[in-house]
N, C-alpha and C positions, 0 to 999 in steps of 0.2 A: 819328669815329665814336663816341658815345657806349655807352659799356660795360653790357650789357643786365643784369647784377647791380646797376645801380645803383638798377634802381626796385626796389620793390616787387613788382611784376607779376613783372619779371623774375627776381626771386630767386624768388617763391613757384613760378613754373613749373621753375626747375631742381631743386629741392629735390623736386618733384614726379618729374621724369626721373629725376633721383638715385636716390628710391625705387623705380623701374621697374625702373633697373639691379641694385642690392639683392635684388630680387626676382627676376628673371630669374639672375643670377648663382647665387643659391639655388636656383633650379630645376635648373640645371644642375649644381653641387657635387650633390643631393639624384639624378639622376638617375644620375651618374658613379660615387660612393661609398655612398649610401646601400642601406636595404633595398628591394626591391621593393614600391613601394606603386601600390594599386590607383588604378584607373580614375576610379572614383566618387571617392575620397577626393582626388586631385588633381585634378580638375573640378572639389570644390567649394570648393577650395581658391583654384584662377585663377579661377574665378566671384566670389567673396567678392573678391577682391582685385580685378579689376577693375572691380565695386562699390565700394568704397572711392574707387578714385581717380577713377571718375565724379564720386562726390559732393564730394571733393576739386577738382576743376578746375570743379566748375558753381558751389561757393561762391568761387573765385577770381573767376570773370564774374560772381556776385551782388555779391558786396564791390565789384566796378568801376562795379558798376549805379548801387548803392547813394553813391560817390562822384560818380557823374554822368561820368564817363570814358567816352571814347567804344570799342566792342569791336572 
């Protein structure tokens, strides 16, 4: 079985998942140790991050289409 990190696509997906993990850990640390953050600010932060990750994963799909790879 081939290592998924040997391909560009696998590496980009791994980086995306690692970024999501770091963000989730940061949110957990903020909730546990940080000062009270308002729901509006937290909602804006999460929505902004989700939009960023959406663009990231769409760009991976577009790159694959440009190279002629199967989706």
